[in-house]
C-alpha positions in Angstrom: 0.0 0.0 0.0 2.8 2.4 0.9 4.5 1.7 -2.4 1.3 2.4 -4.3 0.9 5.7 -2.5 4.5 6.8 -3.2 4.1 6.0 -6.8 0.8 7.8 -7.1 1.9 10.9 -5.2 5.2 12.3 -6.6 5.6 15.0 -3.9 5.6 12.4 -1.2 8.9 10.9 -2.4 12.2 12.7 -1.2 15.3 12.6 -3.1 18.7 13.9 -2.0 20.4 16.4 -4.3 23.4 15.3 -6.2 26.6 16.7 -4.6 30.1 16.6 -6.0 33.0 17.5 -3.6 36.0 19.2 -5.1 39.4 19.5 -3.5 41.6 22.5 -4.2 45.2 21.6 -5.0 46.8 24.7 -3.5 46.6 25.7 0.2 44.8 28.8 1.3 47.2 31.5 2.6 45.5 33.2 5.5 48.3 35.6 6.3 48.6 36.8 2.7 45.3 36.3 1.0 44.8 36.8 -2.7 43.8 40.2 -3.8 40.1 40.5 -4.6 38.7 41.6 -7.9 38.8 45.3 -8.8 35.0 45.8 -8.4 35.0 43.9 -5.1 38.0 45.9 -3.8 36.1 49.1 -4.6 33.1 48.0 -2.6 35.3 47.0 0.3 37.1 50.3 0.3 33.8 52.2 0.2 32.3 50.3 3.1 35.3 50.6 5.4 34.3 52.4 8.6 35.9 55.6 9.7 36.6 56.1 13.4 37.3 59.5 14.9 41.0 60.1 15.7 42.0 60.3 19.3 43.6 63.6 20.5 47.3 63.5 20.4 49.3 64.2 23.5 51.4 67.4 23.4 54.4 65.7 24.9 54.8 63.6 21.7 55.9 66.8 19.8 58.4 67.9 22.4 62.1 67.1 22.2 63.9 64.8 24.6 65.7 67.8 26.2 62.4 69.6 26.9 60.9 66.5 28.4 64.0 65.9 30.6 63.9 69.5 31.9 60.3 69.1 33.0 61.1 66.0 35.2 60.5 66.5 38.9 63.5 66.6 41.1 63.6 63.5 43.3 64.4 64.5 47.0 66.0 61.1 47.6 68.6 61.9 44.9 69.4 65.1 46.8 70.0 63.1 49.9 72.4 60.7 48.1 74.2 63.6 46.4 74.7 65.2 49.9 76.2 61.9 51.0 78.6 61.7 48.0 79.7 65.3 48.7 80.3 64.4 52.4 82.5 61.4 51.3 84.5 63.7 49.0 85.1 66.3 51.6 86.1 63.9 54.4 88.2 61.5 52.4 92.0 61.9 51.9 92.0 59.3 49.2 89.4 59.0 46.4 90.0 56.5 43.6 87.7 56.2 40.5 87.5 52.9 38.6 85.8 51.8 35.4 83.8 48.6 35.9 83.8 46.0 33.2 81.4 43.0 33.2 81.8 41.4 36.7 79.6 39.2 38.8 78.0 40.4 42.1 79.9 37.7 44.0 83.2 39.1 42.8 82.1 42.6 43.7 81.2 41.5 47.2 84.6 39.7 47.7 86.4 42.9 46.6 84.3 45.0 48.9 85.1 42.9 51.9 88.8 42.9 51.1 88.8 46.7 50.8 86.7 47.2 54.0 89.4 45.3 55.9 91.9 47.9 54.8 89.6 50.8 55.8 88.7 51.3 52.1 85.0 51.8 51.2 83.7 50.8 47.8 80.7 52.8 46.5 78.7 53.1 43.3 76.4 56.0 42.3 74.6 57.1 39.2 75.9 59.8 36.9 73.0 62.1 37.7 73.7 61.9 41.4 77.4 62.5 40.9 76.5 65.5 38.8 74.3 66.9 41.6 77.1 66.3 44.1 80.0 67.9 42.3 78.3 70.8 40.4 79.6 74.1 41.6 82.3 72.5 43.8 86.1 72.0 43.4 85.4 68.4 42.3 83.6 69.3 39.1 86.7 68.3 37.1 86.0 64.6 37.7 82.7 64.5 35.8 84.3 63.3 32.5 85.3 60.1 34.3 81.7 59.0 34.9 80.5 58.4 31.3 80.2 54.6 31.8 79.8 52.0 34.5 82.0 53.0 37.4 82.7 52.7 41.1 84.5 54.9 43.7 86.7 53.9 46.6 87.0 56.3 49.6 89.5 56.2 52.4 90.4 58.6 55.2 94.1 57.7 55.0 96.0 58.5 51.8 98.7 56.0 52.7 96.4 53.1 51.8 97.0 53.7 48.1 99.5 50.9 48.1 97.0 48.4 49.5 94.3 49.6 47.1 96.5 49.0 44.1 97.5 45.6 45.5 93.9 44.5 45.9 92.6 45.8 42.6 95.5 44.4 40.7 94.0 41.0 41.2 90.7 42.1 39.7 91.2 42.9 36.0 87.6 44.1 35.7 88.4 47.2 37.7 90.4 49.7 35.6 91.8 52.7 37.5 91.0 56.0 35.8 92.3 58.6 38.3 91.7 59.9 41.8 92.0 62.6 44.4 94.7 62.7 47.0 94.6 65.4 49.6 92.3 67.6 47.5 94.5 67.2 44.4 93.3 65.5 41.2 95.8 62.9 40.0 95.9 60.7 37.0 96.5 56.9 37.0 100.3 57.2 36.5 100.6 59.8 39.2 98.7 57.6 41.6 101.0 54.7 40.9 104.0 57.0 41.4 102.5 58.3 44.7 102.1 54.7 45.9 105.8 54.0 45.3 106.8 57.0 47.5 107.9 56.3 51.1 105.6 57.0 54.0 105.6 60.1 56.1 107.9 58.7 58.8 110.3 57.5 56.1 110.3 60.9 54.4 110.9 62.6 57.8 113.9 60.3 58.5 115.4 61.1 55.1 114.9 64.8 55.7 116.6 64.5 59.1 119.5 62.5 57.6 120.0 65.1 54.9 120.0 68.0 57.4 122.5 66.2 59.6 124.7 65.4 56.6 124.7 69.1 55.6 125.5 70.2 59.2 128.3 67.7 59.5 129.8 68.8 56.2 129.6 72.4 57.4 131.4 71.7 60.7 134.0 69.7 58.8 134.7 72.5 56.4 134.9 75.1 59.2 137.4 72.9 61.1 139.5 72.0 58.1 141.8 75.0 58.1 142.3 74.8 61.9 143.1 71.1 61.6 145.6 71.7 58.8 147.3 74.5 60.9 147.5 72.3 64.0 149.0 69.5 61.9 151.6 71.8 60.3 152.6 73.2 63.7 152.8 69.8 65.1 155.1 68.6 62.4 157.2 71.8 62.7 157.4 71.3 66.5 158.5 67.7 66.1 161.1 68.8 63.5 162.5 71.5 65.8 162.7 69.1 68.8 164.6 66.5 66.8 167.1 69.1 65.6 167.8 70.3 69.2 168.3 66.8 70.4 170.9 66.1 67.7 172.9 69.3 68.6 173.0 68.4 72.3 174.4 65.0 71.4 177.1 66.5 69.2 178.3 68.9 71.9 178.5 66.2 74.5 
């Protein structure tokens, strides 16, 4: 019965459409898609939405120097700059080093060795150093702080020998110059100063030189008197021997 109804009613029968699947040989490039047709590209360009532009910041049009001048002064930097100025004023020896690539463990080891010799290793930024030395007698050391650096302070200028001995074992620390007794010295001058004797040795050499000059002066003053006495002594001995020979002849 069902077969008769399906045959008599053509709309009751369902047939699936004929489908044919095709596979494209090339892969679809998502990152660089193929350019659309000219007409389609025109339609896409016309239908693109336009959004209002955001207001631009005025700081974008300023130079770097202008933006730097407008930066607020950090009061903490002033405190550190005052500390640096205090170290410079109360240190008899200030050595400036250039720091190459070095590990923090190596820096700590050097810091401990220097601290044992009453030497203090410090490191500050260029801006803080500039605030500390601007308008002072130490302003001439600013060209030494263009790169990574460190400073060694000591209240005793005689520790320059120990400083060079310790830093000689650390090739990453390169001596640039220093200040000894408020006098700026170069690297060679610091090395020459380290080879000089200490204060007591210099005082002993001065006393020896003064004593030598005084002894030579006394010797020169007594030279003529000594020669006169020697001549008179020889003359007296010659006269006494002549008289003794005469007395023997008469007898």
